[in-house]
N, C-alpha and C positions, 0 to 999 in steps of 0.2 A: 522072334522079333527082330534082330536086327536086320534085315529082307523088309520088313514090314515097315518101318522105320526110312531104309533105303529110299522106299516107295511114295512114301509122307514128305521127306524132304526133296525128292524129283517131283513129283504134285506142285511142291509148294515152288520151287524154281522154276515151276513151266507157268503158274499164277500170275507170279513176280511177271516175268517176261511179258507173257499176254499183256498184263497192264500193260508196261514198258511200252510195249510195240500201241496200244490205243493212245498214249500218251503222245508220243513219239508220231500218229500219226491226226490229235489233235492239232499241235501242235504244228503241224503241216500243213493244213488245210483255212492253220491262221496265218501264218504267213503267204499261201498261198493268196488268202483273200488282200491283205495290207497289200503284198508286189502288186496284185491289180488296182488296189485303189489307188497305190504311188505309178502305175501307170497312167490314173487317167489324169490326175493332176496334170503329169509330164507331158502331157500332149497338151490341159490345158495350158497350163504355164509358154510349150512351144508356141502354139499359137497368139499367146498374146503377147509372146517378144517378138514373134514375125509383124502382129499387128502395132505394133509399138517402133521399130526398127522400119516399118514404112515412114511410119508419123513422124520419123523423128528426120529421114530423106529431104519429108515434103518439108520439114520449116526450115531444115537447110538450104533450101531451094528460094523460098520465101525468103528468107532473112539474107540471100546472096542478092536476090534480088532485089529489096530492100535497101542495102547496101548501094546498092547502084544508083538506082537512083539517091539517095543521100548525099553521092559525092557526086551524080550530076546536078542537084540545086546545088549544095554546097560552091563548086564550082561558079556556076552563076549571076549565085549571089556575090560572090568574090568582082566576078566581073562586073558585078552592077555597081558595085563597091567602087573602082575604080575607074569606070566609065560617068 
């Protein structure tokens, strides 16, 4: 009987290990899926960020031009008032 109990405990231990392996494999698959999803989101956000940076540069150039025009008009107005 002791040998039989020992074999039964070994079988239970092996079954528990197999269950743990299955659970860990499932967790690994879920993490892999989540990692892939996050990688896709990261790529999309990187593209959006690059687009926004380009838009910012364009707007800064436009502001620079408008500031120059404003200063030019301001000087012209001051000359008109003085003259």
